[in-house]
Phi, psi and omega in degrees: 000128181270131178290151179298139177099349179276144183237134177290130182235341183192174171257145182303330180294342180278350182229077182290162178309132182083359183256172177215158179208131175272136179224163176256134172236095190066233178270354185273133171268125183240140178256122174267133179227129179264112179251105178052042176092355177250126182269129178245160180224136178216170175302139180276356184254124174297131182275003176282305179220032174052061178239144182293123178292335179296345176276354183265213184224160179245138174221101182065238181271004185246141174246137184246131176283131181287341185290306182229005177087009176301140183233140181229146172277121184283344179282312183261338186087352184297142172292129184250340179207143177298153012276004178289135177231339181257145179288157172274155171287134174248155184238147174289141180236140170232148174248128178234100187067244177255006181272134172262124181240141181235142175260111183291000000 
């Protein structure tokens, strides 16, 4: 059963373990990241200098911005490495069959 307010954004096959995918939820760009089979969602924009995190890389629970190397934990949103100091917004995720749903 899908909770009210969740929006389908992708199929689970589009976000394999260790992978990421940028999606739109309304006007918001959201980054889906698969950490060991669990899909997490966070803001796709690095809050250091407004660069797309989807252009960066994933290592475990962390996504790294290619512009200046800022790193964020995609599970908690916490800044993990400078120059990032502020956390990212994270979003609730539900899986319904093969559908990935995000609550904006």
